[in-house]
C-alpha positions as CSV (number, residue, x, y, z in Angstrom):
1,M,21.9,-7.7,-70.3
2,T,24.5,-5.9,-72.5
3,D,28.1,-5.2,-71.3
4,E,27.2,-1.5,-71.1
5,A,24.5,-1.9,-68.8
6,A,26.3,-4.0,-66.6
7,V,29.2,-1.3,-66.3
8,R,26.5,1.1,-65.7
9,R,25.1,-0.8,-62.7
10,A,28.5,-2.0,-61.0
11,P,29.2,1.6,-59.4
12,R,25.5,1.5,-57.8
13,R,26.1,-1.7,-56.2
14,R,29.4,-0.7,-54.7
15,A,27.8,2.4,-53.3
16,L,25.0,0.1,-51.9
17,V,27.2,-2.0,-50.2
18,L,29.5,0.6,-48.8
19,A,26.4,2.5,-47.5
20,G,25.4,-0.8,-45.8
21,V,28.8,-1.2,-44.3
22,V,29.1,2.2,-43.1
23,A,25.3,1.8,-41.4
24,V,26.7,-1.5,-39.6
25,A,29.8,0.3,-38.4
26,L,27.9,3.2,-37.1
27,A,25.1,1.1,-35.7
28,A,28.1,-1.1,-33.8
29,F,30.0,2.1,-32.6
30,A,26.7,3.4,-31.1
31,W,26.1,0.1,-29.4
32,V,29.8,0.0,-28.0
33,T,29.4,3.8,-26.9
34,S,26.0,2.7,-25.2
35,Q,27.8,0.0,-23.3
36,R,30.6,2.1,-21.9
37,A,29.9,3.2,-18.1
38,D,29.8,7.2,-18.2
39,P,31.6,8.4,-14.9
40,R,29.2,11.5,-15.0
41,D,26.5,9.2,-14.7
42,L,27.9,8.0,-11.4
43,V,28.0,11.4,-10.1
44,V,24.5,12.4,-11.1
45,A,23.2,9.2,-9.4
46,Y,25.2,10.1,-6.5
47,L,23.8,13.6,-6.2
48,D,20.4,12.4,-6.9
49,A,20.6,10.0,-3.9
50,I,21.6,12.7,-1.7
51,A,19.0,15.2,-2.7
52,A,16.4,12.3,-2.2
53,G,17.9,11.5,1.3
54,D,18.6,8.0,0.3
55,V,21.5,7.4,2.5
56,D,21.8,3.7,1.7
57,A,22.0,4.5,-2.3
58,A,24.6,7.0,-1.7
59,N,26.8,5.2,0.7
60,A,26.8,2.4,-2.0
61,L,27.8,4.8,-4.7
62,A,30.7,6.4,-2.5
63,T,32.1,4.1,0.0
64,D,35.1,6.0,1.2
65,G,33.3,7.6,4.1
66,V,34.2,11.0,5.6
67,F,37.9,12.2,5.4
68,T,38.4,12.0,9.0
69,G,37.9,8.2,9.1
70,S,34.6,8.2,11.0
71,G,32.8,6.3,8.3
72,L,29.9,6.7,6.5
73,P,26.6,8.4,7.3
74,A,24.0,6.0,9.1
75,P,21.3,4.5,7.4
76,G,18.0,6.8,7.8
77,S,20.2,9.7,9.3
78,M,18.6,11.9,6.6
79,D,15.1,10.8,7.5
80,D,14.3,14.2,9.3
81,A,16.5,16.7,7.4
82,D,15.9,19.4,5.3
83,L,17.4,18.2,2.0
84,V,19.6,20.0,-0.7
85,R,17.9,20.9,-3.9
86,A,18.6,22.2,-7.3
87,V,21.6,19.8,-7.7
88,Q,23.9,20.2,-10.7
89,V,26.7,18.1,-12.5
90,G,29.1,19.8,-14.8
91,D,29.3,18.1,-18.3
92,D,32.9,17.0,-18.3
93,G,35.5,15.8,-15.8
94,R,38.7,17.5,-15.1
95,D,41.9,15.1,-15.3
96,T,43.2,15.7,-11.7
97,S,45.8,14.7,-9.6
98,V,44.3,14.4,-5.9
99,S,46.1,14.5,-2.7
100,P,43.7,12.8,-0.1
101,Y,43.5,13.9,3.7
102,S,45.2,10.3,4.2
103,G,46.6,7.8,1.8
104,A,48.5,8.0,-1.5
105,D,47.9,10.4,-4.2
106,Y,45.7,9.3,-7.1
107,R,44.4,10.7,-10.7
108,A,40.7,11.0,-11.2
109,L,38.1,12.9,-13.1
110,G,37.1,15.8,-11.1
111,F,33.4,16.8,-11.8
112,D,32.0,20.3,-10.6
113,V,28.7,20.1,-8.6
114,S,26.4,22.5,-6.8
115,Y,23.3,22.4,-4.9
116,E,21.0,24.9,-2.8
117,L,21.3,24.2,0.8
118,A,19.2,26.7,3.2
119,G,18.8,29.3,0.5
120,E,22.5,29.3,-0.4
121,Q,24.4,28.0,-3.3
122,V,27.2,25.4,-2.5
123,S,29.8,24.1,-4.8
124,G,32.1,21.2,-4.6
125,T,33.8,18.6,-6.6
126,V,33.3,15.0,-6.8
127,F,36.2,12.7,-8.1
128,V,35.6,9.7,-10.2
129,E,38.7,7.3,-10.3
130,R,39.3,4.4,-12.9
131,T,39.7,1.4,-11.3
132,G,40.1,-1.1,-14.2
133,G,37.6,-2.8,-16.9
134,S,38.1,-2.6,-20.6
135,W,37.9,0.2,-23.2
136,L,34.5,-1.4,-23.7
137,R,33.5,-1.4,-20.2
138,P,35.8,0.7,-18.2
139,E,35.1,0.7,-14.3
140,W,34.7,3.8,-12.2
141,R,34.4,4.8,-8.7
142,I,33.8,7.7,-6.6
143,R,36.7,8.7,-4.5
144,G,36.2,10.6,-1.2
145,S,32.7,11.8,-0.2
146,L,30.4,14.6,0.0
147,A,29.7,13.7,3.6
148,Q,31.1,15.8,6.1
149,P,31.7,15.2,10.1
150,A,29.4,17.2,12.4
151,R,31.7,17.7,15.5
152,L,30.0,17.9,18.8
153,S,31.5,18.5,22.2
154,V,30.2,19.5,25.6
155,L,31.1,22.4,28.2
156,Q,31.6,22.0,31.7
157,P,29.7,21.3,34.2
158,L,28.1,19.0,31.6
159,Q,29.8,15.6,31.5
160,E,27.8,13.6,29.1
161,V,24.9,14.5,26.6
162,D,22.8,12.3,25.0
163,V,21.7,14.2,21.7
164,T,19.9,13.3,18.5
165,V,21.5,14.8,15.1
166,G,19.1,14.2,12.2
167,S,17.8,10.7,13.2
168,T,21.3,9.7,14.6
169,A,21.3,9.2,18.5
170,V,24.9,9.7,20.0
171,T,26.5,10.8,23.4
172,T,29.0,13.1,23.7
173,S,31.3,13.8,26.5
174,A,33.2,16.7,27.9
175,G,37.1,17.5,27.9
176,S,39.0,17.1,24.8
177,T,36.7,14.4,23.5
178,V,34.9,15.3,20.1
179,T,32.2,13.3,19.0
180,E,31.9,13.1,15.1
181,V,28.6,12.2,13.1
182,P,29.3,11.8,9.4
183,L,26.3,13.3,7.6
184,Y,25.4,14.2,4.0
185,P,24.7,17.8,2.9
186,G,21.5,18.9,4.3
187,T,20.1,20.8,7.5
188,Y,19.8,18.9,10.5
189,R,17.9,19.5,14.1
190,V,20.2,18.6,16.8
191,V,18.0,17.8,19.9
192,P,19.3,17.0,23.3
193,D,17.4,14.5,25.4
194,P,14.1,16.3,26.5
195,D,14.1,14.0,29.6
196,A,17.6,14.8,30.7
197,P,18.2,16.3,34.1
198,V,19.3,19.6,32.5
199,V,17.4,20.4,29.2
200,L,19.4,21.9,26.8
201,D,17.7,23.8,23.6
202,P,17.2,22.1,20.3
203,Q,19.5,23.8,17.6
204,E,19.9,23.5,13.7
205,V,23.2,22.9,11.8
206,A,24.0,23.0,8.2
207,V,26.2,20.4,6.5
208,G,27.7,21.7,3.2
209,E,31.0,22.0,2.0
210,D,32.3,21.9,5.5
211,G,31.2,20.1,8.6
212,P,30.0,22.1,11.5
213,F,31.6,22.2,15.0
214,L,28.8,22.5,17.8
215,L,29.5,23.1,21.4
216,L,26.6,22.2,23.7
217,E,26.5,24.1,26.9
218,A,24.1,24.8,29.7
219,S,22.8,28.4,30.2
220,A,22.5,29.4,34.1
221,E,18.8,29.3,33.6
222,Q,18.9,25.8,32.2
223,L,21.2,24.8,35.0
224,R,18.8,26.4,37.9
225,A,15.8,24.8,36.1
226,G,17.2,21.3,36.2
227,A,19.2,21.4,39.2
228,G,17.5,23.9,41.3
229,A,15.9,21.4,43.7
230,D,19.2,19.8,44.3
231,L,21.1,22.9,45.0
232,L,18.5,23.8,47.8
233,A,18.7,20.3,49.2
234,A,22.4,20.2,49.3
235,A,22.4,23.4,51.0
236,S,19.7,22.4,53.6
237,S,21.6,19.3,54.3
238,A,24.6,21.2,55.0
239,L,23.0,23.7,57.0
240,D,21.1,20.9,59.2
241,L,24.2,19.1,59.6
242,C,26.0,22.2,60.9
243,A,23.4,22.9,63.2
244,E,23.3,19.4,64.6
245,R,27.0,19.6,65.4
246,A,27.1,23.3,66.8
247,D,27.5,23.7,70.6
248,D,27.7,27.3,72.0
249,R,29.1,28.2,68.5
250,L,27.9,27.4,65.0
251,F,30.4,25.8,63.1
252,C,30.5,25.0,59.3
253,D,32.8,23.9,56.8
254,D,34.5,27.3,56.6
255,G,34.7,28.1,60.5
256,A,32.7,30.0,63.1
257,Y,29.4,31.8,62.2
258,A,27.7,32.8,65.5
259,S,28.1,32.4,69.4
260,A,26.3,33.7,72.3
261,D,28.3,34.8,75.4
262,D,28.8,32.5,78.6
263,T,26.4,29.8,77.2
264,A,28.8,26.8,76.6
265,G,27.0,23.7,76.4
266,R,23.4,25.2,76.8
267,V,22.7,26.4,73.2
268,S,20.5,24.6,70.5
269,W,20.2,25.7,67.3
270,R,17.4,25.6,64.6
271,V,16.8,26.7,60.9
272,D,14.0,28.9,60.6
273,G,12.1,28.7,57.7
274,A,13.4,27.4,54.2
275,V,16.6,28.0,52.4
276,D,16.6,30.5,49.6
277,L,18.4,30.1,46.5
278,D,18.9,33.3,44.3
279,Q,17.3,33.4,40.9
280,E,20.3,34.9,39.4
281,A,23.7,32.9,39.1
282,R,26.5,34.6,41.2
283,F,29.0,33.5,38.7
284,G,29.0,30.6,36.3
285,Q,27.2,27.4,37.8
286,T,27.1,28.9,41.5
287,W,24.2,30.6,43.4
288,R,24.0,32.6,46.3
289,T,22.1,30.9,49.2
290,A,20.5,32.4,52.1
291,A,19.0,31.2,55.3
292,T,18.0,32.0,58.9
293,V,19.1,30.1,61.9
294,V,18.2,30.7,65.5
295,A,20.3,30.0,68.7
296,S,18.2,29.3,71.8
297,W,19.4,29.1,75.5
298,T,18.3,29.7,79.0
299,D,20.3,32.1,81.2
300,P,21.1,30.9,84.7
301,D,18.5,32.9,86.2
302,G,15.9,31.1,84.1
303,T,15.3,33.6,81.4
304,A,14.8,31.9,78.0
305,R,16.9,33.4,75.2
306,E,17.6,33.6,71.7
307,Q,19.7,35.1,69.0
308,R,18.9,35.2,65.1
309,F,21.5,35.1,62.5
310,A,21.3,35.7,58.9
311,L,23.5,33.0,57.1
312,T,24.7,33.4,53.4
313,G,26.6,30.7,51.2
314,Q,26.7,29.3,47.8
315,A,25.6,26.1,46.0
316,T,27.3,25.0,42.8
317,V,26.5,22.5,40.2
318,R,29.7,20.4,39.7
319,A,28.5,17.8,37.1
320,V,25.6,17.0,34.9
321,T,25.3,13.5,33.2
322,P,22.3,11.8,31.7
323,D,21.8,10.1,35.1
324,G,21.6,13.1,37.4
325,V,23.3,16.3,38.8
326,Q,26.2,16.5,41.2
327,V,26.2,19.6,43.6
328,V,28.1,21.2,46.5
329,A,27.0,23.7,49.0
330,G,28.4,25.4,51.8
331,W,27.7,28.5,54.3
332,T,30.4,31.2,54.5
333,D,29.1,34.2,56.2
334,S,26.6,35.4,59.2
335,A,25.4,38.3,60.6
336,D,23.0,39.3,63.4
337,A,19.1,39.2,61.8
């Protein structure tokens, strides 16, 4: 080989070597890049788990729970829910300073997310915080949660209600108590106990960007259907007791209602027929009651006499629990029948 040929081939060898070095570098860069955890992939997996109703997977990806501190949704809580659809995650996360509901501020990447819920488009943000690792393998975690607390309370005379929200069974109480059920986005059926003394209607709630507040209350019709027999029994018992204790005058809780002249010690009382309970509530959880009572006596000359009286009163549902109803009844007015 002549010196001239060697000179011509040297640049070619250098080019080949350089190309090989570049190829190796590019391959190494691609491998390194592929090994780096992508925070967006974490968000995509989280949204996919929610859209699939996989509560366990979603809980594993975002462990903070709902912002009010009532924890994570229960496993299986989405089993009977109508799930979200058409989930989307933005391509880039925004560097954001986040001020949580409680705890210190932190910096995170905020990814825009959206999904379809009950025919409506819902938008939100999922924050991903870097927690450590190396440039090669950074470590990320989702902060906060897309779960929201569904808040339930009950209105008097209900004291406690056993209810199933989605697939989560809870008992919610009256007063200032609010029962929180953490739930992922979706539409859930709220089904009060169908075997309760007073049966309430099922409802539907949508959990989206905000958690719903649901006040459970019984209508007058539902109260009468569930407690009607107890109201009648209480009214009848009060009237029977009143008649048993009467002498020449009929006394009940609110005073005298009827009397016959000059018959002291000779009058007997009986309830004629059944006590009647109005179909429509007089007000709230109180119904008007009506009954007929008969006073019987014998005059000194031996003549048998009787006098009929129309009594009215009221019966009220005081409290309803899963174990039964509490009612009170009394009689307040009388007139000749």
